[in-house]
PDB file of N, CA, C, O and CB in Angstrom:
ATOM      1  N   MET A   1      -7.817  77.695  25.226  1.00  0.00           N
ATOM      2  CA  MET A   1      -8.179  76.683  26.157  1.00  0.00           C
ATOM      3  C   MET A   1      -6.917  76.249  26.922  1.00  0.00           C
ATOM      4  O   MET A   1      -5.851  76.023  26.348  1.00  0.00           O
ATOM      5  CB  MET A   1      -8.852  75.496  25.437  1.00  0.00           C
ATOM      6  N   SER A   2      -7.088  76.150  28.178  1.00  0.00           N
ATOM      7  CA  SER A   2      -5.952  75.776  29.040  1.00  0.00           C
ATOM      8  C   SER A   2      -5.753  74.281  29.044  1.00  0.00           C
ATOM      9  O   SER A   2      -6.582  73.525  28.537  1.00  0.00           O
ATOM     10  CB  SER A   2      -6.165  76.275  30.473  1.00  0.00           C
ATOM     11  N   ILE A   3      -4.616  73.851  29.636  1.00  0.00           N
ATOM     12  CA  ILE A   3      -4.356  72.438  29.677  1.00  0.00           C
ATOM     13  C   ILE A   3      -5.270  71.800  30.755  1.00  0.00           C
ATOM     14  O   ILE A   3      -5.882  70.757  30.525  1.00  0.00           O
ATOM     15  CB  ILE A   3      -2.842  72.166  29.967  1.00  0.00           C
ATOM     16  N   LEU A   4      -5.342  72.437  31.902  1.00  0.00           N
ATOM     17  CA  LEU A   4      -6.196  71.929  32.946  1.00  0.00           C
ATOM     18  C   LEU A   4      -7.521  72.708  32.983  1.00  0.00           C
ATOM     19  O   LEU A   4      -7.535  73.903  32.689  1.00  0.00           O
ATOM     20  CB  LEU A   4      -5.480  72.008  34.299  1.00  0.00           C
ATOM     21  N   PRO A   5      -8.571  72.083  33.321  1.00  0.00           N
ATOM     22  CA  PRO A   5      -9.899  72.802  33.437  1.00  0.00           C
ATOM     23  C   PRO A   5      -9.891  73.625  34.667  1.00  0.00           C
ATOM     24  O   PRO A   5     -10.541  73.259  35.647  1.00  0.00           O
ATOM     25  CB  PRO A   5     -11.117  71.812  33.480  1.00  0.00           C
ATOM     26  N   THR A   6      -9.155  74.775  34.677  1.00  0.00           N
ATOM     27  CA  THR A   6      -8.971  75.610  35.837  1.00  0.00           C
ATOM     28  C   THR A   6     -10.233  76.096  36.437  1.00  0.00           C
ATOM     29  O   THR A   6     -10.327  76.162  37.663  1.00  0.00           O
ATOM     30  CB  THR A   6      -8.149  76.739  35.504  1.00  0.00           C
ATOM     31  N   THR A   7     -11.242  76.453  35.637  1.00  0.00           N
ATOM     32  CA  THR A   7     -12.489  76.954  36.182  1.00  0.00           C
ATOM     33  C   THR A   7     -13.149  75.828  36.953  1.00  0.00           C
ATOM     34  O   THR A   7     -13.708  76.054  38.026  1.00  0.00           O
ATOM     35  CB  THR A   7     -13.423  77.498  35.063  1.00  0.00           C
ATOM     36  N   PHE A   8     -13.094  74.672  36.442  1.00  0.00           N
ATOM     37  CA  PHE A   8     -13.713  73.528  37.130  1.00  0.00           C
ATOM     38  C   PHE A   8     -13.009  73.328  38.523  1.00  0.00           C
ATOM     39  O   PHE A   8     -13.681  73.205  39.548  1.00  0.00           O
ATOM     40  CB  PHE A   8     -13.597  72.200  36.226  1.00  0.00           C
ATOM     41  N   TRP A   9     -11.752  73.301  38.528  1.00  0.00           N
ATOM     42  CA  TRP A   9     -10.948  73.031  39.753  1.00  0.00           C
ATOM     43  C   TRP A   9     -11.183  74.203  40.743  1.00  0.00           C
ATOM     44  O   TRP A   9     -11.338  73.974  41.942  1.00  0.00           O
ATOM     45  CB  TRP A   9      -9.371  72.875  39.401  1.00  0.00           C
ATOM     46  N   ARG A  10     -11.208  75.424  40.247  1.00  0.00           N
ATOM     47  CA  ARG A  10     -11.435  76.550  41.180  1.00  0.00           C
ATOM     48  C   ARG A  10     -12.825  76.402  41.867  1.00  0.00           C
ATOM     49  O   ARG A  10     -12.981  76.662  43.060  1.00  0.00           O
ATOM     50  CB  ARG A  10     -11.345  77.932  40.407  1.00  0.00           C
ATOM     51  N   GLU A  11     -13.801  75.982  41.070  1.00  0.00           N
ATOM     52  CA  GLU A  11     -15.142  75.913  41.668  1.00  0.00           C
ATOM     53  C   GLU A  11     -15.195  74.726  42.614  1.00  0.00           C
ATOM     54  O   GLU A  11     -15.855  74.823  43.648  1.00  0.00           O
ATOM     55  CB  GLU A  11     -16.249  75.796  40.570  1.00  0.00           C
ATOM     56  N   ILE A  12     -14.542  73.622  42.321  1.00  0.00           N
ATOM     57  CA  ILE A  12     -14.541  72.445  43.218  1.00  0.00           C
ATOM     58  C   ILE A  12     -13.842  72.843  44.520  1.00  0.00           C
ATOM     59  O   ILE A  12     -14.338  72.511  45.596  1.00  0.00           O
ATOM     60  CB  ILE A  12     -13.818  71.198  42.544  1.00  0.00           C
ATOM     61  N   ILE A  13     -12.735  73.524  44.457  1.00  0.00           N
ATOM     62  CA  ILE A  13     -12.017  73.957  45.688  1.00  0.00           C
ATOM     63  C   ILE A  13     -12.862  75.025  46.445  1.00  0.00           C
ATOM     64  O   ILE A  13     -12.915  75.032  47.675  1.00  0.00           O
ATOM     65  CB  ILE A  13     -10.576  74.548  45.319  1.00  0.00           C
ATOM     66  N   ASN A  14     -13.506  75.906  45.684  1.00  0.00           N
ATOM     67  CA  ASN A  14     -14.374  76.849  46.328  1.00  0.00           C
ATOM     68  C   ASN A  14     -15.499  76.219  47.074  1.00  0.00           C
ATOM     69  O   ASN A  14     -15.794  76.601  48.207  1.00  0.00           O
ATOM     70  CB  ASN A  14     -14.906  77.769  45.353  1.00  0.00           C
ATOM     71  N   ILE A  15     -16.153  75.231  46.443  1.00  0.00           N
ATOM     72  CA  ILE A  15     -17.296  74.576  47.103  1.00  0.00           C
ATOM     73  C   ILE A  15     -16.805  73.647  48.208  1.00  0.00           C
ATOM     74  O   ILE A  15     -17.385  73.642  49.294  1.00  0.00           O
ATOM     75  CB  ILE A  15     -18.147  73.781  46.074  1.00  0.00           C
ATOM     76  N   LYS A  16     -15.755  72.862  47.969  1.00  0.00           N
ATOM     77  CA  LYS A  16     -15.368  71.873  48.953  1.00  0.00           C
ATOM     78  C   LYS A  16     -14.675  72.506  50.160  1.00  0.00           C
ATOM     79  O   LYS A  16     -14.989  72.161  51.299  1.00  0.00           O
ATOM     80  CB  LYS A  16     -14.464  70.844  48.317  1.00  0.00           C
ATOM     81  N   TYR A  17     -13.710  73.453  49.919  1.00  0.00           N
ATOM     82  CA  TYR A  17     -12.936  73.997  50.971  1.00  0.00           C
ATOM     83  C   TYR A  17     -13.280  75.472  51.295  1.00  0.00           C
ATOM     84  O   TYR A  17     -12.654  76.059  52.177  1.00  0.00           O
ATOM     85  CB  TYR A  17     -11.507  73.866  50.619  1.00  0.00           C
ATOM     86  N   ASN A  18     -14.227  76.056  50.622  1.00  0.00           N
ATOM     87  CA  ASN A  18     -14.646  77.426  50.835  1.00  0.00           C
ATOM     88  C   ASN A  18     -13.495  78.398  50.736  1.00  0.00           C
ATOM     89  O   ASN A  18     -13.414  79.310  51.558  1.00  0.00           O
ATOM     90  CB  ASN A  18     -15.307  77.560  52.167  1.00  0.00           C
ATOM     91  N   LYS A  19     -12.602  78.257  49.780  1.00  0.00           N
ATOM     92  CA  LYS A  19     -11.459  79.113  49.542  1.00  0.00           C
ATOM     93  C   LYS A  19     -11.884  80.277  48.661  1.00  0.00           C
ATOM     94  O   LYS A  19     -12.570  80.105  47.654  1.00  0.00           O
ATOM     95  CB  LYS A  19     -10.302  78.323  48.894  1.00  0.00           C
ATOM     96  N   SER A  20     -11.464  81.452  49.063  1.00  0.00           N
ATOM     97  CA  SER A  20     -11.760  82.593  48.275  1.00  0.00           C
ATOM     98  C   SER A  20     -10.525  82.973  47.440  1.00  0.00           C
ATOM     99  O   SER A  20      -9.459  83.248  47.991  1.00  0.00           O
ATOM    100  CB  SER A  20     -12.215  83.746  49.165  1.00  0.00           C
ATOM    101  N   PHE A  21     -10.679  82.985  46.117  1.00  0.00           N
ATOM    102  CA  PHE A  21      -9.556  83.280  45.266  1.00  0.00           C
ATOM    103  C   PHE A  21      -9.239  84.800  45.275  1.00  0.00           C
ATOM    104  O   PHE A  21      -8.119  85.204  44.962  1.00  0.00           O
ATOM    105  CB  PHE A  21      -9.845  82.791  43.837  1.00  0.00           C
ATOM    106  N   LYS A  22     -10.236  85.625  45.637  1.00  0.00           N
ATOM    107  CA  LYS A  22      -9.905  86.996  45.724  1.00  0.00           C
ATOM    108  C   LYS A  22      -8.910  87.265  46.892  1.00  0.00           C
ATOM    109  O   LYS A  22      -8.044  88.133  46.790  1.00  0.00           O
ATOM    110  CB  LYS A  22     -11.174  87.805  45.884  1.00  0.00           C
ATOM    111  N   LYS A  23      -9.057  86.507  47.986  1.00  0.00           N
ATOM    112  CA  LYS A  23      -8.139  86.685  49.090  1.00  0.00           C
ATOM    113  C   LYS A  23      -6.765  86.121  48.704  1.00  0.00           C
ATOM    114  O   LYS A  23      -5.734  86.692  49.061  1.00  0.00           O
ATOM    115  CB  LYS A  23      -8.684  86.001  50.369  1.00  0.00           C
ATOM    116  N   LEU A  24      -6.756  85.010  47.982  1.00  0.00           N
ATOM    117  CA  LEU A  24      -5.492  84.352  47.620  1.00  0.00           C
ATOM    118  C   LEU A  24      -4.660  85.176  46.648  1.00  0.00           C
ATOM    119  O   LEU A  24      -3.448  85.321  46.804  1.00  0.00           O
ATOM    120  CB  LEU A  24      -5.769  82.992  47.016  1.00  0.00           C
ATOM    121  N   TYR A  25      -5.332  85.702  45.656  1.00  0.00           N
ATOM    122  CA  TYR A  25      -4.628  86.374  44.547  1.00  0.00           C
ATOM    123  C   TYR A  25      -4.854  87.884  44.426  1.00  0.00           C
ATOM    124  O   TYR A  25      -4.313  88.545  43.539  1.00  0.00           O
ATOM    125  CB  TYR A  25      -5.035  85.744  43.274  1.00  0.00           C
ATOM    126  N   GLY A  26      -5.668  88.407  45.345  1.00  0.00           N
ATOM    127  CA  GLY A  26      -5.862  89.877  45.370  1.00  0.00           C
ATOM    128  C   GLY A  26      -6.758  90.388  44.257  1.00  0.00           C
ATOM    129  O   GLY A  26      -6.834  91.599  44.054  1.00  0.00           O
ATOM    130  N   LYS A  27      -7.417  89.545  43.551  1.00  0.00           N
ATOM    131  CA  LYS A  27      -8.344  90.013  42.528  1.00  0.00           C
ATOM    132  C   LYS A  27      -9.339  88.900  42.283  1.00  0.00           C
ATOM    133  O   LYS A  27      -9.098  87.723  42.552  1.00  0.00           O
ATOM    134  CB  LYS A  27      -7.601  90.421  41.206  1.00  0.00           C
ATOM    135  N   GLU A  28     -10.464  89.334  41.760  1.00  0.00           N
ATOM    136  CA  GLU A  28     -11.535  88.339  41.397  1.00  0.00           C
ATOM    137  C   GLU A  28     -11.382  88.053  39.948  1.00  0.00           C
ATOM    138  O   GLU A  28     -11.615  88.948  39.135  1.00  0.00           O
ATOM    139  CB  GLU A  28     -13.007  88.865  41.707  1.00  0.00           C
ATOM    140  N   PHE A  29     -10.985  86.802  39.543  1.00  0.00           N
ATOM    141  CA  PHE A  29     -10.821  86.536  38.118  1.00  0.00           C
ATOM    142  C   PHE A  29     -11.686  85.362  37.671  1.00  0.00           C
ATOM    143  O   PHE A  29     -11.458  84.786  36.608  1.00  0.00           O
ATOM    144  CB  PHE A  29      -9.354  86.259  37.796  1.00  0.00           C
ATOM    145  N   TYR A  30     -12.631  85.026  38.448  1.00  0.00           N
ATOM    146  CA  TYR A  30     -13.609  84.070  37.981  1.00  0.00           C
ATOM    147  C   TYR A  30     -15.019  84.362  38.610  1.00  0.00           C
ATOM    148  O   TYR A  30     -15.101  85.063  39.619  1.00  0.00           O
ATOM    149  CB  TYR A  30     -13.131  82.626  38.328  1.00  0.00           C
ATOM    150  N   TYR A  31     -16.041  83.862  38.055  1.00  0.00           N
ATOM    151  CA  TYR A  31     -17.342  84.119  38.494  1.00  0.00           C
ATOM    152  C   TYR A  31     -17.822  82.934  39.400  1.00  0.00           C
ATOM    153  O   TYR A  31     -17.916  81.800  38.929  1.00  0.00           O
ATOM    154  CB  TYR A  31     -18.260  84.341  37.282  1.00  0.00           C
ATOM    155  N   PRO A  32     -18.112  83.200  40.651  1.00  0.00           N
ATOM    156  CA  PRO A  32     -18.517  82.086  41.500  1.00  0.00           C
ATOM    157  C   PRO A  32     -19.836  81.497  41.036  1.00  0.00           C
ATOM    158  O   PRO A  32     -20.736  82.228  40.622  1.00  0.00           O
ATOM    159  CB  PRO A  32     -18.627  82.535  42.950  1.00  0.00           C
ATOM    160  N   ILE A  33     -19.953  80.181  41.103  1.00  0.00           N
ATOM    161  CA  ILE A  33     -21.216  79.519  40.836  1.00  0.00           C
ATOM    162  C   ILE A  33     -21.512  78.473  41.898  1.00  0.00           C
ATOM    163  O   ILE A  33     -20.601  78.000  42.577  1.00  0.00           O
ATOM    164  CB  ILE A  33     -21.201  78.882  39.455  1.00  0.00           C
ATOM    165  N   ASN A  34     -22.740  78.121  42.039  1.00  0.00           N
ATOM    166  CA  ASN A  34     -23.061  77.157  43.088  1.00  0.00           C
ATOM    167  C   ASN A  34     -22.857  75.742  42.537  1.00  0.00           C
ATOM    168  O   ASN A  34     -22.568  75.523  41.361  1.00  0.00           O
ATOM    169  CB  ASN A  34     -24.528  77.354  43.601  1.00  0.00           C
ATOM    170  N   GLU A  35     -23.029  74.797  43.470  1.00  0.00           N
ATOM    171  CA  GLU A  35     -22.732  73.403  43.072  1.00  0.00           C
ATOM    172  C   GLU A  35     -23.690  72.911  41.966  1.00  0.00           C
ATOM    173  O   GLU A  35     -23.293  72.186  41.054  1.00  0.00           O
ATOM    174  CB  GLU A  35     -22.829  72.464  44.308  1.00  0.00           C
ATOM    175  N   GLU A  36     -24.960  73.329  42.080  1.00  0.00           N
ATOM    176  CA  GLU A  36     -25.890  72.842  41.028  1.00  0.00           C
ATOM    177  C   GLU A  36     -25.514  73.375  39.636  1.00  0.00           C
ATOM    178  O   GLU A  36     -25.651  72.671  38.636  1.00  0.00           O
ATOM    179  CB  GLU A  36     -27.343  73.261  41.365  1.00  0.00           C
ATOM    180  N   GLN A  37     -25.059  74.575  39.590  1.00  0.00           N
ATOM    181  CA  GLN A  37     -24.634  75.093  38.321  1.00  0.00           C
ATOM    182  C   GLN A  37     -23.390  74.467  37.740  1.00  0.00           C
ATOM    183  O   GLN A  37     -23.245  74.348  36.524  1.00  0.00           O
ATOM    184  CB  GLN A  37     -24.428  76.501  38.446  1.00  0.00           C
ATOM    185  N   LEU A  38     -22.522  74.081  38.596  1.00  0.00           N
ATOM    186  CA  LEU A  38     -21.291  73.372  38.226  1.00  0.00           C
ATOM    187  C   LEU A  38     -21.671  72.005  37.640  1.00  0.00           C
ATOM    188  O   LEU A  38     -21.181  71.604  36.584  1.00  0.00           O
ATOM    189  CB  LEU A  38     -20.334  73.206  39.470  1.00  0.00           C
ATOM    190  N   VAL A  39     -22.535  71.322  38.340  1.00  0.00           N
ATOM    191  CA  VAL A  39     -23.006  69.981  37.833  1.00  0.00           C
ATOM    192  C   VAL A  39     -23.719  70.124  36.532  1.00  0.00           C
ATOM    193  O   VAL A  39     -23.552  69.285  35.646  1.00  0.00           O
ATOM    194  CB  VAL A  39     -23.946  69.288  38.845  1.00  0.00           C
ATOM    195  N   ASP A  40     -24.543  71.199  36.372  1.00  0.00           N
ATOM    196  CA  ASP A  40     -25.225  71.398  35.102  1.00  0.00           C
ATOM    197  C   ASP A  40     -24.140  71.703  33.984  1.00  0.00           C
ATOM    198  O   ASP A  40     -24.293  71.191  32.875  1.00  0.00           O
ATOM    199  CB  ASP A  40     -26.295  72.592  35.233  1.00  0.00           C
ATOM    200  N   LEU A  41     -23.127  72.464  34.222  1.00  0.00           N
ATOM    201  CA  LEU A  41     -22.045  72.641  33.227  1.00  0.00           C
ATOM    202  C   LEU A  41     -21.392  71.327  32.845  1.00  0.00           C
ATOM    203  O   LEU A  41     -21.154  71.062  31.667  1.00  0.00           O
ATOM    204  CB  LEU A  41     -20.981  73.590  33.764  1.00  0.00           C
ATOM    205  N   LEU A  42     -21.098  70.488  33.865  1.00  0.00           N
ATOM    206  CA  LEU A  42     -20.414  69.187  33.555  1.00  0.00           C
ATOM    207  C   LEU A  42     -21.365  68.319  32.664  1.00  0.00           C
ATOM    208  O   LEU A  42     -20.927  67.617  31.753  1.00  0.00           O
ATOM    209  CB  LEU A  42     -20.030  68.389  34.928  1.00  0.00           C
ATOM    210  N   LYS A  43     -22.664  68.408  32.973  1.00  0.00           N
ATOM    211  CA  LYS A  43     -23.634  67.582  32.187  1.00  0.00           C
ATOM    212  C   LYS A  43     -23.852  68.178  30.802  1.00  0.00           C
ATOM    213  O   LYS A  43     -24.029  67.448  29.827  1.00  0.00           O
ATOM    214  CB  LYS A  43     -25.006  67.472  32.932  1.00  0.00           C
ATOM    215  N   LYS A  44     -23.840  69.505  30.716  1.00  0.00           N
ATOM    216  CA  LYS A  44     -24.189  70.201  29.438  1.00  0.00           C
ATOM    217  C   LYS A  44     -22.983  70.177  28.494  1.00  0.00           C
ATOM    218  O   LYS A  44     -23.178  70.023  27.289  1.00  0.00           O
ATOM    219  CB  LYS A  44     -24.637  71.700  29.706  1.00  0.00           C
ATOM    220  N   TYR A  45     -21.734  70.323  28.991  1.00  0.00           N
ATOM    221  CA  TYR A  45     -20.555  70.385  28.170  1.00  0.00           C
ATOM    222  C   TYR A  45     -19.485  69.366  28.552  1.00  0.00           C
ATOM    223  O   TYR A  45     -18.348  69.734  28.847  1.00  0.00           O
ATOM    224  CB  TYR A  45     -19.990  71.745  28.235  1.00  0.00           C
ATOM    225  N   PRO A  46     -19.866  68.041  28.545  1.00  0.00           N
ATOM    226  CA  PRO A  46     -18.868  67.051  28.944  1.00  0.00           C
ATOM    227  C   PRO A  46     -17.623  66.987  27.970  1.00  0.00           C
ATOM    228  O   PRO A  46     -16.499  66.707  28.385  1.00  0.00           O
ATOM    229  CB  PRO A  46     -19.551  65.668  29.017  1.00  0.00           C
ATOM    230  N   LEU A  47     -17.883  67.248  26.733  1.00  0.00           N
ATOM    231  CA  LEU A  47     -16.773  67.212  25.787  1.00  0.00           C
ATOM    232  C   LEU A  47     -15.699  68.201  26.122  1.00  0.00           C
ATOM    233  O   LEU A  47     -14.510  67.905  26.005  1.00  0.00           O
ATOM    234  CB  LEU A  47     -17.262  67.465  24.408  1.00  0.00           C
ATOM    235  N   PHE A  48     -16.113  69.384  26.541  1.00  0.00           N
ATOM    236  CA  PHE A  48     -15.142  70.410  26.925  1.00  0.00           C
ATOM    237  C   PHE A  48     -14.165  69.858  27.981  1.00  0.00           C
ATOM    238  O   PHE A  48     -12.951  69.993  27.833  1.00  0.00           O
ATOM    239  CB  PHE A  48     -15.874  71.671  27.470  1.00  0.00           C
ATOM    240  N   PHE A  49     -14.680  69.261  29.004  1.00  0.00           N
ATOM    241  CA  PHE A  49     -13.809  68.757  30.072  1.00  0.00           C
ATOM    242  C   PHE A  49     -12.985  67.539  29.571  1.00  0.00           C
ATOM    243  O   PHE A  49     -11.814  67.381  29.916  1.00  0.00           O
ATOM    244  CB  PHE A  49     -14.665  68.361  31.325  1.00  0.00           C
ATOM    245  N   LEU A  50     -13.630  66.699  28.757  1.00  0.00           N
ATOM    246  CA  LEU A  50     -12.921  65.530  28.264  1.00  0.00           C
ATOM    247  C   LEU A  50     -11.755  65.911  27.381  1.00  0.00           C
ATOM    248  O   LEU A  50     -10.709  65.265  27.436  1.00  0.00           O
ATOM    249  CB  LEU A  50     -13.860  64.630  27.510  1.00  0.00           C
ATOM    250  N   ILE A  51     -11.912  66.979  26.539  1.00  0.00           N
ATOM    251  CA  ILE A  51     -10.835  67.406  25.713  1.00  0.00           C
ATOM    252  C   ILE A  51      -9.680  67.964  26.515  1.00  0.00           C
ATOM    253  O   ILE A  51      -8.519  67.749  26.169  1.00  0.00           O
ATOM    254  CB  ILE A  51     -11.316  68.407  24.749  1.00  0.00           C
ATOM    255  N   GLN A  52      -9.997  68.696  27.612  1.00  0.00           N
ATOM    256  CA  GLN A  52      -8.976  69.236  28.467  1.00  0.00           C
ATOM    257  C   GLN A  52      -8.208  68.146  29.189  1.00  0.00           C
ATOM    258  O   GLN A  52      -6.984  68.214  29.297  1.00  0.00           O
ATOM    259  CB  GLN A  52      -9.582  70.179  29.452  1.00  0.00           C
ATOM    260  N   TYR A  53      -8.922  67.133  29.689  1.00  0.00           N
ATOM    261  CA  TYR A  53      -8.279  66.040  30.377  1.00  0.00           C
ATOM    262  C   TYR A  53      -7.427  65.225  29.367  1.00  0.00           C
ATOM    263  O   TYR A  53      -6.305  64.818  29.670  1.00  0.00           O
ATOM    264  CB  TYR A  53      -9.346  65.140  31.077  1.00  0.00           C
ATOM    265  N   PHE A  54      -7.974  65.009  28.204  1.00  0.00           N
ATOM    266  CA  PHE A  54      -7.194  64.215  27.189  1.00  0.00           C
ATOM    267  C   PHE A  54      -5.920  64.998  26.837  1.00  0.00           C
ATOM    268  O   PHE A  54      -4.846  64.406  26.733  1.00  0.00           O
ATOM    269  CB  PHE A  54      -8.067  63.934  25.858  1.00  0.00           C
ATOM    270  N   SER A  55      -6.029  66.310  26.655  1.00  0.00           N
ATOM    271  CA  SER A  55      -4.782  67.083  26.364  1.00  0.00           C
ATOM    272  C   SER A  55      -3.792  67.018  27.483  1.00  0.00           C
ATOM    273  O   SER A  55      -2.595  66.880  27.229  1.00  0.00           O
ATOM    274  CB  SER A  55      -5.101  68.539  26.088  1.00  0.00           C
ATOM    275  N   PHE A  56      -4.224  67.107  28.678  1.00  0.00           N
ATOM    276  CA  PHE A  56      -3.360  67.040  29.864  1.00  0.00           C
ATOM    277  C   PHE A  56      -2.670  65.643  29.969  1.00  0.00           C
ATOM    278  O   PHE A  56      -1.449  65.554  30.098  1.00  0.00           O
ATOM    279  CB  PHE A  56      -4.204  67.333  31.157  1.00  0.00           C
ATOM    280  N   PHE A  57      -3.455  64.606  29.911  1.00  0.00           N
ATOM    281  CA  PHE A  57      -2.865  63.311  30.054  1.00  0.00           C
ATOM    282  C   PHE A  57      -1.965  62.901  28.830  1.00  0.00           C
ATOM    283  O   PHE A  57      -0.981  62.176  28.976  1.00  0.00           O
ATOM    284  CB  PHE A  57      -3.974  62.302  30.258  1.00  0.00           C
ATOM    285  N   THR A  58      -2.346  63.388  27.663  1.00  0.00           N
ATOM    286  CA  THR A  58      -1.504  63.189  26.464  1.00  0.00           C
ATOM    287  C   THR A  58      -0.127  63.889  26.618  1.00  0.00           C
ATOM    288  O   THR A  58       0.920  63.316  26.317  1.00  0.00           O
ATOM    289  CB  THR A  58      -2.241  63.735  25.197  1.00  0.00           C
ATOM    290  N   GLY A  59      -0.179  65.122  27.089  1.00  0.00           N
ATOM    291  CA  GLY A  59       1.069  65.840  27.336  1.00  0.00           C
ATOM    292  C   GLY A  59       1.940  65.178  28.410  1.00  0.00           C
ATOM    293  O   GLY A  59       3.161  65.099  28.273  1.00  0.00           O
ATOM    294  N   LEU A  60       1.289  64.703  29.485  1.00  0.00           N
ATOM    295  CA  LEU A  60       2.001  64.040  30.547  1.00  0.00           C
ATOM    296  C   LEU A  60       2.634  62.780  30.063  1.00  0.00           C
ATOM    297  O   LEU A  60       3.801  62.527  30.365  1.00  0.00           O
ATOM    298  CB  LEU A  60       1.096  63.753  31.689  1.00  0.00           C
ATOM    299  N   LEU A  61       1.901  61.958  29.309  1.00  0.00           N
ATOM    300  CA  LEU A  61       2.387  60.728  28.707  1.00  0.00           C
ATOM    301  C   LEU A  61       3.558  61.009  27.808  1.00  0.00           C
ATOM    302  O   LEU A  61       4.573  60.314  27.867  1.00  0.00           O
ATOM    303  CB  LEU A  61       1.286  60.033  27.931  1.00  0.00           C
ATOM    304  N   SER A  62       3.431  62.025  26.972  1.00  0.00           N
ATOM    305  CA  SER A  62       4.540  62.397  26.045  1.00  0.00           C
ATOM    306  C   SER A  62       5.790  62.747  26.805  1.00  0.00           C
ATOM    307  O   SER A  62       6.879  62.302  26.441  1.00  0.00           O
ATOM    308  CB  SER A  62       4.139  63.584  25.153  1.00  0.00           C
ATOM    309  N   MET A  63       5.659  63.564  27.891  1.00  0.00           N
ATOM    310  CA  MET A  63       6.815  63.873  28.675  1.00  0.00           C
ATOM    311  C   MET A  63       7.499  62.687  29.305  1.00  0.00           C
ATOM    312  O   MET A  63       8.724  62.595  29.375  1.00  0.00           O
ATOM    313  CB  MET A  63       6.446  64.802  29.702  1.00  0.00           C
ATOM    314  N   LEU A  64       6.639  61.768  29.769  1.00  0.00           N
ATOM    315  CA  LEU A  64       7.246  60.543  30.388  1.00  0.00           C
ATOM    316  C   LEU A  64       7.993  59.703  29.327  1.00  0.00           C
ATOM    317  O   LEU A  64       9.071  59.178  29.609  1.00  0.00           O
ATOM    318  CB  LEU A  64       6.127  59.656  31.077  1.00  0.00           C
ATOM    319  N   ILE A  65       7.446  59.578  28.151  1.00  0.00           N
ATOM    320  CA  ILE A  65       8.048  58.793  27.038  1.00  0.00           C
ATOM    321  C   ILE A  65       9.341  59.442  26.678  1.00  0.00           C
ATOM    322  O   ILE A  65      10.345  58.754  26.494  1.00  0.00           O
ATOM    323  CB  ILE A  65       7.104  58.709  25.782  1.00  0.00           C
ATOM    324  N   ILE A  66       9.356  60.795  26.565  1.00  0.00           N
ATOM    325  CA  ILE A  66      10.599  61.488  26.200  1.00  0.00           C
ATOM    326  C   ILE A  66      11.671  61.324  27.301  1.00  0.00           C
ATOM    327  O   ILE A  66      12.847  61.112  27.004  1.00  0.00           O
ATOM    328  CB  ILE A  66      10.316  62.995  25.950  1.00  0.00           C
ATOM    329  N   LEU A  67      11.257  61.422  28.537  1.00  0.00           N
ATOM    330  CA  LEU A  67      12.234  61.200  29.653  1.00  0.00           C
ATOM    331  C   LEU A  67      12.776  59.757  29.645  1.00  0.00           C
ATOM    332  O   LEU A  67      13.966  59.526  29.859  1.00  0.00           O
ATOM    333  CB  LEU A  67      11.555  61.496  31.044  1.00  0.00           C
ATOM    334  N   TYR A  68      11.863  58.788  29.389  1.00  0.00           N
ATOM    335  CA  TYR A  68      12.287  57.392  29.326  1.00  0.00           C
ATOM    336  C   TYR A  68      13.295  57.183  28.168  1.00  0.00           C
ATOM    337  O   TYR A  68      14.312  56.505  28.316  1.00  0.00           O
ATOM    338  CB  TYR A  68      11.049  56.464  29.149  1.00  0.00           C
ATOM    339  N   ALA A  69      12.954  57.815  26.977  1.00  0.00           N
ATOM    340  CA  ALA A  69      13.915  57.644  25.840  1.00  0.00           C
ATOM    341  C   ALA A  69      15.293  58.382  26.122  1.00  0.00           C
ATOM    342  O   ALA A  69      16.350  57.910  25.704  1.00  0.00           O
ATOM    343  CB  ALA A  69      13.255  58.219  24.491  1.00  0.00           C
ATOM    344  N   TYR A  70      15.237  59.478  26.797  1.00  0.00           N
ATOM    345  CA  TYR A  70      16.501  60.188  27.148  1.00  0.00           C
ATOM    346  C   TYR A  70      17.336  59.336  28.093  1.00  0.00           C
ATOM    347  O   TYR A  70      18.554  59.243  27.938  1.00  0.00           O
ATOM    348  CB  TYR A  70      16.201  61.578  27.808  1.00  0.00           C
ATOM    349  N   ILE A  71      16.674  58.705  29.089  1.00  0.00           N
ATOM    350  CA  ILE A  71      17.449  57.901  30.026  1.00  0.00           C
ATOM    351  C   ILE A  71      17.994  56.632  29.360  1.00  0.00           C
ATOM    352  O   ILE A  71      19.108  56.206  29.663  1.00  0.00           O
ATOM    353  CB  ILE A  71      16.589  57.532  31.235  1.00  0.00           C
ATOM    354  N   LEU A  72      17.221  56.032  28.462  1.00  0.00           N
ATOM    355  CA  LEU A  72      17.735  54.878  27.728  1.00  0.00           C
ATOM    356  C   LEU A  72      18.914  55.246  26.834  1.00  0.00           C
ATOM    357  O   LEU A  72      19.884  54.496  26.721  1.00  0.00           O
ATOM    358  CB  LEU A  72      16.632  54.259  26.891  1.00  0.00           C
ATOM    359  N   ASP A  73      18.814  56.408  26.205  1.00  0.00           N
ATOM    360  CA  ASP A  73      19.848  56.789  25.278  1.00  0.00           C
ATOM    361  C   ASP A  73      21.132  57.154  26.006  1.00  0.00           C
ATOM    362  O   ASP A  73      22.220  56.824  25.531  1.00  0.00           O
ATOM    363  CB  ASP A  73      19.382  57.940  24.424  1.00  0.00           C
ATOM    364  N   HIS A  74      21.033  57.818  27.132  1.00  0.00           N
ATOM    365  CA  HIS A  74      22.289  58.307  27.781  1.00  0.00           C
ATOM    366  C   HIS A  74      22.883  57.323  28.805  1.00  0.00           C
ATOM    367  O   HIS A  74      24.079  57.399  29.084  1.00  0.00           O
ATOM    368  CB  HIS A  74      22.016  59.641  28.485  1.00  0.00           C
ATOM    369  N   TYR A  75      22.087  56.406  29.370  1.00  0.00           N
ATOM    370  CA  TYR A  75      22.615  55.591  30.434  1.00  0.00           C
ATOM    371  C   TYR A  75      22.596  54.091  30.125  1.00  0.00           C
ATOM    372  O   TYR A  75      23.024  53.305  30.971  1.00  0.00           O
ATOM    373  CB  TYR A  75      21.847  55.855  31.676  1.00  0.00           C
ATOM    374  N   PHE A  76      22.110  53.649  28.927  1.00  0.00           N
ATOM    375  CA  PHE A  76      22.137  52.241  28.637  1.00  0.00           C
ATOM    376  C   PHE A  76      22.717  52.063  27.273  1.00  0.00           C
ATOM    377  O   PHE A  76      22.844  50.934  26.799  1.00  0.00           O
ATOM    378  CB  PHE A  76      20.751  51.615  28.737  1.00  0.00           C
TER     379      PHE A  76
END
């Protein structure tokens, strides 16, 4: 499982901005789905996306706390 829900974001960008990832990266590495299928995935597997967002924000918060502790230790 990745830190960010990359499939979700690729589909959002594909639907919203009509970006082709095959053109951008030279290969097709995801399966295109339409907006209704994406909404169904979000409704059917909300925990999957919540776990990914929780992991991302926990990691981000941890990095900020470590940076804050480093600055306090070295400069104050």
